[in-house]
C-alpha positions in Angstrom: 0.0 0.0 0.0 1.3 3.4 -0.9 0.7 6.3 1.5 -1.4 9.1 0.0 -0.1 12.6 -0.8 -1.5 14.7 2.1 0.5 17.9 1.7 1.5 19.9 -1.4 4.1 22.6 -1.6 3.1 25.4 -4.0 5.4 27.8 -5.9 3.3 30.2 -8.0 0.4 28.1 -9.3 2.3 24.9 -9.5 3.0 22.0 -7.1 6.7 22.0 -6.5 6.9 19.2 -4.0 4.6 16.7 -2.3 4.6 14.9 1.0 2.9 11.5 1.7 1.6 10.6 5.1 -0.5 8.5 7.4 -3.3 9.7 9.8 -5.2 7.7 12.5 -8.0 9.1 14.5 -9.5 6.8 17.1 -12.2 7.0 19.8 -12.0 5.8 23.4 -13.4 2.4 22.5 -10.8 1.9 19.8 -13.1 2.7 16.9 -11.4 4.1 13.9 -12.8 7.5 13.0 -10.3 8.4 10.3 -7.6 6.2 8.7 -5.4 7.4 5.9 -2.4 5.4 4.7 -0.5 2.6 6.4 -1.8 3.2 10.0 -1.1 -0.4 11.0 2.7 0.1 10.3 4.8 0.6 13.4 6.5 4.0 13.7 8.7 5.6 16.3 6.5 8.3 17.9 9.5 10.0 19.4 8.7 13.1 21.5 5.0 13.1 20.5 4.3 10.6 23.3 5.9 12.6 26.1 2.5 13.0 27.9 2.4 9.2 28.1 6.0 9.1 29.4 5.0 11.6 32.1 2.2 9.6 33.6 4.4 7.9 36.2 5.3 11.4 37.5 1.7 12.0 38.5 0.8 8.4 39.3 3.6 7.7 41.8 2.9 10.9 43.7 6.1 12.7 42.8 4.4 15.6 41.2 2.3 16.2 44.3 5.2 15.7 46.6 7.3 18.3 44.8 4.5 20.8 44.5 4.2 20.7 40.7 1.4 22.7 39.1 0.3 23.1 35.5 3.6 24.7 34.3 5.8 21.9 35.7 3.5 19.2 34.3 3.4 20.8 30.9 7.2 21.0 31.0 7.4 17.3 31.8 5.6 16.8 28.4 7.5 19.4 26.5 9.9 19.7 23.6 10.7 23.3 24.5 12.7 25.9 22.6 15.2 26.6 25.3 13.9 30.0 26.1 14.9 31.5 29.5 11.6 30.5 31.1 12.0 26.9 30.0 15.6 26.6 31.1 14.8 28.1 34.5 11.8 25.8 35.1 13.6 22.6 34.2 16.4 23.5 36.7 13.9 24.4 39.4 12.0 21.1 38.9 15.1 19.0 39.4 16.0 21.3 42.3 12.9 20.2 44.2 14.5 16.7 44.4 17.8 18.1 45.4 19.4 17.6 42.0 21.2 19.9 39.5 21.9 20.1 35.8 24.8 17.7 36.2 22.4 14.9 37.1 20.6 15.1 33.8 21.4 12.5 31.1 19.8 14.1 28.1 22.9 15.9 26.7 23.3 19.5 25.8 22.5 21.4 22.6 22.0 25.0 21.6 18.8 26.8 22.3 16.2 26.4 19.5 15.1 30.0 20.1 17.1 32.1 17.7 17.6 35.1 20.0 18.9 32.9 22.8 21.1 30.9 20.5 22.7 34.1 19.0 23.4 35.3 22.5 25.0 32.0 23.4 27.3 32.0 20.4 28.2 35.7 20.8 29.0 35.4 24.4 30.9 32.1 23.9 28.4 30.5 26.3 28.3 26.8 25.7 24.8 25.4 26.4 24.3 23.0 29.3 21.7 20.2 29.5 18.9 22.5 30.7 18.8 23.9 27.2 18.0 20.5 25.8 14.5 20.5 24.4 13.8 17.4 26.5 15.1 18.7 29.8 11.6 19.1 31.3 10.9 15.5 30.6 14.2 14.5 32.1 13.5 16.6 35.2 10.3 14.6 35.6 12.2 11.3 35.3 14.7 12.4 37.9 11.8 13.3 40.3 10.1 10.0 39.7 13.2 8.1 40.6 14.1 10.2 43.7 10.5 10.1 45.0 10.5 6.3 44.7 13.8 6.1 46.6 15.6 4.6 43.5 19.1 5.5 42.5 18.6 8.0 39.6 22.0 7.2 37.9 21.4 5.5 34.6 17.7 6.5 34.5 17.8 6.6 30.7 18.7 2.9 30.5 16.3 0.3 29.2 16.3 -1.7 32.5 16.1 1.3 34.9 13.0 1.6 37.1 12.0 4.8 35.3 12.0 3.2 31.8 10.3 0.1 33.0 7.5 2.2 34.4 7.2 4.0 31.0 7.0 0.7 29.1 4.2 -0.5 31.4 2.2 2.7 30.9 2.6 2.7 27.1 1.7 -0.9 26.8 -1.5 -0.3 28.8 -2.4 2.8 26.7 -1.6 1.4 23.2 -2.2 -2.3 23.7 1.1 -3.0 22.0 3.8 -5.2 23.5 7.0 -3.2 23.9 10.4 -5.0 24.1 13.9 -4.9 22.7 12.7 -6.1 19.3 10.9 -2.7 18.7 13.2 -0.5 20.7 15.4 2.3 19.4 17.0 5.2 21.2 15.8 8.8 21.0 17.9 11.9 20.6 17.8 12.4 24.4 19.1 8.9 25.0 15.9 7.2 26.3 14.3 4.1 24.7 11.7 4.8 22.0 9.4 2.1 20.7 7.9 1.4 17.3 4.2 1.2 17.7 1.4 1.0 15.0 0.1 4.5 14.4 -3.5 3.4 15.0 -2.5 2.1 18.5 -0.7 5.4 19.3 -3.9 7.3 18.5 -5.8 4.8 20.7 -3.5 5.6 23.5 -4.3 9.3 23.3 -8.0 8.6 23.0 -7.8 6.6 26.3 -5.9 9.5 27.9 -8.6 11.9 26.8 -11.5 9.8 27.9 -10.2 7.5 30.6 -11.9 4.6 28.8 -10.4 1.2 29.8 -8.0 2.9 32.2 -7.9 2.4 35.9 -9.3 5.2 38.0 -5.9 6.6 39.1 -4.4 6.4 35.6 -7.4 8.0 34.1 -7.2 10.9 36.6 -3.5 11.3 36.0 -4.0 11.4 32.2 -6.7 14.0 32.6 -4.4 16.1 34.8 -1.5 16.0 32.3 -3.7 16.8 29.2 -5.3 19.7 31.0 -2.0 21.0 32.3 -0.6 21.1 28.7 -3.7 22.9 27.4 -3.5 25.4 30.2 0.2 26.2 29.7 0.9 25.7 26.0 4.0 27.9 26.0 5.7 25.4 28.3 4.9 22.6 25.9 6.9 24.2 23.1 7.5 27.9 22.9 7.3 31.1 20.9 6.0 30.6 17.3 5.9 26.8 17.7 3.1 24.8 16.1 2.1 23.0 19.3 1.7 26.2 21.3 -0.1 28.2 18.5 -2.6 25.4 17.9 -3.5 25.0 21.5 -3.8 28.8 22.0 -6.4 28.9 19.2 -8.8 26.9 21.4 -7.7 27.1 25.0 -8.7 24.0 27.0 -10.1 22.2 23.9 -7.1 21.0 21.9 -4.0 19.0 22.9 -1.2 18.5 20.4 2.4 17.4 20.6 5.1 17.1 18.0 7.8 14.5 17.6 10.9 14.3 15.5 10.7 12.9 11.9 7.3 14.3 11.0 5.2 12.9 13.8 2.3 14.7 15.5 -0.1 13.3 18.2 -3.0 14.9 20.0 -6.4 14.6 21.5 -9.7 16.5 21.4 -11.2 15.7 24.9 -14.7 17.1 24.1 -15.0 14.6 21.2 -13.2 11.8 23.0 -10.7 11.4 20.1 -7.0 10.6 19.9 -4.9 11.5 16.9 -1.6 10.2 15.6 0.0 11.0 12.2 3.3 10.9 10.4 4.7 12.5 7.3 6.4 9.6 5.6 9.5 11.5 4.7 9.9 13.0 8.2 9.2 16.6 7.2 8.1 18.7 10.2 6.6 21.4 7.9 4.3 18.8 6.4 3.3 17.3 9.7 2.3 20.7 11.0 0.0 21.2 8.0 -1.4 17.7 8.5 -2.3 18.2 12.2 -3.9 21.6 11.6 -5.9 20.1 8.7 -7.1 17.1 10.7 -8.2 19.3 13.6 -10.1 21.6 11.2 -12.0 18.6 9.9 -12.7 17.1 13.3 -13.9 20.4 14.7 -16.0 21.4 11.6 -19.1 22.0 13.8 -17.3 25.0 15.3 -17.2 27.1 12.1 -15.0 29.9 13.5 -12.4 27.6 15.0 -12.4 25.3 12.0 -11.7 28.2 9.8 -8.8 29.3 11.9 -7.3 25.8 11.9 -7.8 25.6 8.1 -5.9 28.8 7.8 -3.1 27.4 10.0 -2.9 24.5 7.6 -1.9 26.8 4.7 1.3 28.6 5.8 2.8 31.1 3.4 6.3 30.7 2.1 8.4 33.9 1.7 11.8 34.6 0.4 14.6 36.7 2.0 13.0 39.9 0.7 9.8 38.9 2.5 8.0 38.4 -0.7 5.4 35.7 -0.8 6.5 33.0 -3.2 4.4 30.0 -2.4 2.6 28.1 0.3 1.8 24.7 1.7 -1.6 23.2 1.6 -3.5 20.1 2.6 -4.0 17.6 -0.2 -6.1 14.4 -0.9 -8.6 13.7 1.8 -7.2 16.4 4.0 -7.9 19.1 1.4 
């Protein structure tokens, strides 16, 4: 089966490039609401499933013990831009457990936020691990380990207590067995698991609805989804797709990007979970796809659907700020 073209790149009146992809939308009972492409094919969801990975932080009592509110919980689910607020909060979260930047195991990279990155380079200020876009998630992992009284060293390893807990959660949510045969390693050094796209969407539907989850897990999932929707800046950052889409409909849309063209999300009021992937890994196309899917699912709210449809057609400009083209949904997303 060939995945359909779901995004076209226009230059003038012609299609210059095209992106194929897969989309799965599932309800809480596992029913398929939308299925485009090879949704049964296992994919690495990468950072798009950070909300699932953060569930143990709430479930084991660490979040409550360390006094975490919406911002901290959103950061635990974030792929942030390394803006000052993000860096400060990641450090503060680890500090609640008596730890510092040196205890992180995610590695360091430059800030994704251009202004901060320019300042870092200009001042010869090498970034530390708090600038890593996954530092909020790793702060959460450290807190899970410390609250449980487990040695946090090596917490990124496959057999560590923290990663075992994440596997258990993701198996429960997605219904997919996770082992070494489907395991790869993410950019921040933790295990990532190849799961069929439809099952990933099912996991987010269960998080949004609580269907087929135990009472405490359902409550924890609701807490995390609501925290992200309440603090979208801490999920991503300035001018980021996740933040902008959630800000269009406060408290109604949850979305989270992942590397290599993945996007996941949920619409709690409709009880739906979403998972999609641009086949060639292009983030620009995945951003168009998620906005277009949301516009279709929320068509009964004409104003919101129109705003989402507009977000699915970003303009392309050249260095003289002249509009030279655009991206647009194609096929069944058009």
